[in-house]
PAVEX-878855 format. One line per field, with one value per residue (C-alpha): x, y, z; residue in three letters. Coordinates in Angstrom, 3 decimals, always signed. Layout:
BEGIN
X X_...
Y Y_...
Z Z_...
dose ALA_...
! end
This chain:
BEGIN
X -112.423_-115.718_-118.614_-121.099_-124.855_-125.835_-123.287_-124.118_-127.808_-127.116_-124.961_-127.653_-130.312_-128.274_-127.563_-131.358_-132.274_-129.634_-131.117_-129.736_-131.438_-131.763_-131.199_-129.606_-129.847_-131.471_-129.162_-131.253_-134.244_-132.221_-133.992_-133.544_-134.733_-135.428_-135.451_-137.275_-134.258_-130.620_-130.315_-131.931_-129.393_-126.444_-127.536_-128.200_-124.713_-122.922_-124.376_-123.217_-119.753_-119.319_-120.647_-118.293_-119.862_-118.037_-121.171_-122.663_-119.591_-119.759_-123.388_-122.152_-119.528_-121.708_-124.328_-121.512_-121.048_-124.625_-125.616_-122.544_-123.359_-127.158_-127.338_-125.086_-125.741_-122.507_-123.790_-124.881_-121.863_-119.575_-121.474_-121.526_-117.744_-116.970_-119.105_-117.321_-113.873_-113.657_-111.893_-112.871_-109.339_-110.029_-113.369_-111.546_-109.015_-111.733_-113.350_-110.206_-109.495_-113.004_-113.159_-110.222_-111.298_-114.180_-111.602_-109.171_-107.048_-107.627_-104.074_-105.149_-108.081_-106.341_-103.847_-106.747_-107.078_-110.886_-111.841_-113.699_-112.308_-108.831_-109.437_-110.407_-113.892_-115.229_-112.712_-113.951_-117.662_-116.518_-115.064_-118.220_-120.520_-118.444_-118.597_-120.812_-120.472_-116.588_-116.195_-117.163_-116.856_-114.334_-114.844_-114.782_-117.985_-116.504_-113.214_-115.211_-114.891_-111.289_-112.094_-113.958_-111.977_-108.169_-107.279_-109.195_-108.026_-109.114_-106.103_-103.729_-105.474_-103.126_-105.035_-103.162_-104.482_-104.970_-106.251_-109.887_-109.806_-108.210_-105.296_-104.904_-101.341_-100.040_-100.676_-104.347_-105.012_-103.952_-105.761_-108.817_-108.453_-107.879_-111.272_-113.082_-111.947_-112.834_-116.472_-116.401_-115.237_-117.874_-120.471_-118.969_-118.290_-121.213_-123.998_-123.304_-122.245_-125.812_-124.460_-122.354_-119.387_-121.136_-124.009_-121.819_-120.058_-123.541_-124.312_-121.327_-122.490_-125.909_-124.556_-122.434_-125.521_-127.473_-124.575_-123.644_-119.875_-118.497_-120.450_-119.524_-115.856_-116.279_-117.893_-114.897_-112.417_-113.441_-114.856
Y +74.992_+76.622_+74.771_+73.431_+74.635_+71.342_+71.363_+74.786_+73.837_+70.645_+72.539_+75.362_+72.510_+70.926_+74.217_+75.042_+71.511_+70.930_+69.343_+68.923_+69.098_+72.586_+71.194_+72.709_+72.299_+74.893_+74.593_+77.018_+74.914_+71.721_+70.553_+69.583_+72.321_+72.873_+76.073_+76.238_+76.712_+76.683_+80.476_+80.559_+77.958_+79.890_+83.102_+81.417_+79.598_+82.731_+85.080_+82.758_+82.167_+85.904_+86.679_+87.852_+85.651_+82.291_+80.338_+81.625_+80.526_+77.327_+76.859_+77.951_+75.598_+72.779_+73.328_+73.323_+69.546_+69.070_+70.347_+68.501_+65.082_+65.412_+62.418_+60.299_+58.291_+59.584_+63.309_+63.507_+61.605_+64.169_+67.268_+66.042_+65.129_+68.686_+70.395_+68.481_+69.048_+72.474_+75.093_+78.540_+79.401_+77.835_+79.698_+82.994_+82.348_+81.616_+84.905_+86.627_+85.145_+85.611_+89.179_+89.965_+88.216_+86.001_+84.043_+82.748_+79.994_+76.346_+76.465_+79.484_+77.552_+74.329_+76.119_+76.596_+72.888_+72.809_+69.166_+67.449_+70.066_+68.593_+67.812_+69.945_+68.683_+70.275_+73.268_+74.015_+74.064_+76.549_+78.720_+78.103_+79.386_+82.435_+83.708_+81.509_+84.097_+83.345_+80.106_+76.569_+73.216_+70.536_+66.930_+63.285_+63.692_+66.343_+64.428_+61.554_+63.842_+62.690_+58.838_+59.958_+62.798_+62.849_+66.070_+68.866_+71.135_+68.568_+66.517_+68.797_+67.692_+65.032_+62.442_+59.427_+56.147_+55.301_+58.523_+58.980_+62.588_+65.186_+66.316_+70.185_+70.847_+73.906_+72.283_+71.463_+74.670_+76.478_+74.014_+74.705_+78.366_+77.521_+75.515_+78.215_+80.804_+78.099_+78.094_+81.826_+82.072_+79.447_+81.654_+84.794_+83.166_+81.296_+82.545_+86.305_+86.030_+84.895_+82.307_+82.369_+79.846_+77.661_+77.586_+76.282_+73.823_+72.466_+72.177_+69.629_+67.840_+67.557_+66.030_+63.475_+62.537_+61.941_+59.711_+62.118_+62.288_+61.945_+64.969_+66.858_+66.185_+67.229_+70.432_+71.153_+70.219_+72.553_+75.379
Z -317.245_-316.106_-314.598_-317.045_-316.802_-315.359_-312.632_-311.724_-311.406_-309.346_-306.897_-306.497_-306.251_-303.365_-301.695_-301.562_-300.715_-297.690_-294.814_-291.271_-288.055_-286.672_-283.257_-280.183_-276.416_-274.075_-271.185_-269.113_-269.451_-269.478_-272.471_-276.162_-278.497_-282.157_-284.378_-287.520_-289.522_-289.703_-289.719_-286.334_-285.021_-286.485_-284.840_-281.355_-281.328_-282.704_-280.036_-277.371_-278.736_-278.950_-275.424_-272.562_-270.313_-269.599_-269.019_-272.581_-274.359_-272.634_-273.863_-277.335_-277.620_-276.067_-278.952_-281.687_-280.414_-279.933_-283.439_-285.064_-283.359_-284.086_-285.851_-283.800_-280.662_-278.804_-278.957_-275.257_-274.122_-275.965_-274.856_-271.178_-271.465_-272.731_-270.061_-267.285_-268.457_-270.007_-267.547_-266.776_-267.940_-271.286_-271.891_-270.849_-273.420_-275.925_-275.187_-275.633_-278.994_-280.323_-279.242_-281.705_-284.689_-286.250_-288.335_-285.774_-287.417_-286.600_-284.927_-282.596_-281.534_-281.123_-278.778_-276.166_-275.960_-275.380_-274.733_-277.723_-280.164_-281.243_-284.818_-287.956_-288.099_-284.864_-284.784_-288.382_-287.032_-284.402_-287.402_-289.396_-286.611_-285.910_-289.412_-291.975_-294.492_-294.890_-293.319_-293.787_-292.346_-293.322_-292.082_-293.115_-295.090_-297.183_-297.596_-299.319_-302.434_-302.602_-303.100_-306.551_-307.536_-306.084_-308.066_-306.029_-303.410_-300.699_-301.833_-299.741_-296.632_-294.874_-293.065_-291.308_-292.526_-288.734_-287.512_-286.424_-287.028_-289.467_-287.192_-286.962_-288.536_-290.242_-293.670_-292.894_-291.278_-294.414_-296.706_-294.553_-295.318_-299.078_-298.781_-297.337_-299.884_-302.759_-301.522_-301.497_-305.018_-306.234_-304.881_-306.301_-309.828_-310.333_-308.274_-307.952_-304.299_-303.534_-301.249_-298.164_-297.968_-295.607_-297.993_-300.850_-298.486_-297.420_-301.062_-301.279_-298.469_-299.626_-302.947_-300.870_-298.600_-301.999_-303.316_-305.808_-304.673_-308.071_-309.269_-306.178_-307.172_-310.733_-309.587_-306.947_-309.467_-312.326_-310.483
dose UNK_UNK_UNK_UNK_UNK_UNK_UNK_UNK_UNK_UNK_UNK_UNK_UNK_UNK_UNK_UNK_UNK_UNK_UNK_UNK_UNK_UNK_UNK_UNK_UNK_UNK_UNK_UNK_UNK_UNK_UNK_UNK_UNK_UNK_UNK_UNK_UNK_UNK_UNK_UNK_UNK_UNK_UNK_UNK_UNK_UNK_UNK_UNK_UNK_UNK_UNK_UNK_UNK_UNK_UNK_UNK_UNK_UNK_UNK_UNK_UNK_UNK_UNK_UNK_UNK_UNK_UNK_UNK_UNK_UNK_UNK_UNK_UNK_UNK_UNK_UNK_UNK_UNK_UNK_UNK_UNK_UNK_UNK_UNK_UNK_UNK_UNK_UNK_UNK_UNK_UNK_UNK_UNK_UNK_UNK_UNK_UNK_UNK_UNK_UNK_UNK_UNK_UNK_UNK_UNK_UNK_UNK_UNK_UNK_UNK_UNK_UNK_UNK_UNK_UNK_UNK_UNK_UNK_UNK_UNK_UNK_UNK_UNK_UNK_UNK_UNK_UNK_UNK_UNK_UNK_UNK_UNK_UNK_UNK_UNK_UNK_UNK_UNK_UNK_UNK_UNK_UNK_UNK_UNK_UNK_UNK_UNK_UNK_UNK_UNK_UNK_UNK_UNK_UNK_UNK_UNK_UNK_UNK_UNK_UNK_UNK_UNK_UNK_UNK_UNK_UNK_UNK_UNK_UNK_UNK_UNK_UNK_UNK_UNK_UNK_UNK_UNK_UNK_UNK_UNK_UNK_UNK_UNK_UNK_UNK_UNK_UNK_UNK_UNK_UNK_UNK_UNK_UNK_UNK_UNK_UNK_UNK_UNK_UNK_UNK_UNK_UNK_UNK_UNK_UNK_UNK_UNK_UNK_UNK_UNK_UNK_UNK_UNK_UNK_UNK_UNK_UNK_UNK_UNK_UNK_UNK_UNK_UNK
! end
């Protein structure tokens, strides 16, 4: 059944009130930095990810981690570990992949074996920064929806009980694509395509952060 007016309103409000630090690291100045909004962060990281220069791509991938771990104490450790371990060969393979498509599958990115990018959470963040119009993030925060509403598209994501991450499998990669499409479809159907896939996903994220997981689940189920 279609979304109710109140659900449409609540998701729109969550999209408009999404709040996450627009932080990045300036590796040229070797200092933390912050933009005024997420649009600038997206533009900066996407530009680096699509560069033909291995150092720029290294910085872009580093900032995917830096932004993603913005509220966690392990951020600097994860970024430093990535920068220490990533090879020029891996960065060259990344350049080659991204030069052919803005929507590489999670499986394709995983095959490069980039350090710190082994699970769906952060590999999907790469996809999101490459093409926020059509791609979104899928992580454990979003997966909280399944706790309150088990009959959504997210039920198709397979997560091992003992796993500390959402593993990248063929099934989970395909379900991620369906998740992205669902976010696009919600924007098209209920908001006249006003929002990008990532904006709708961030609306769900914001609802979850505001302890409205049940509402997020109802919206995702019924949309």
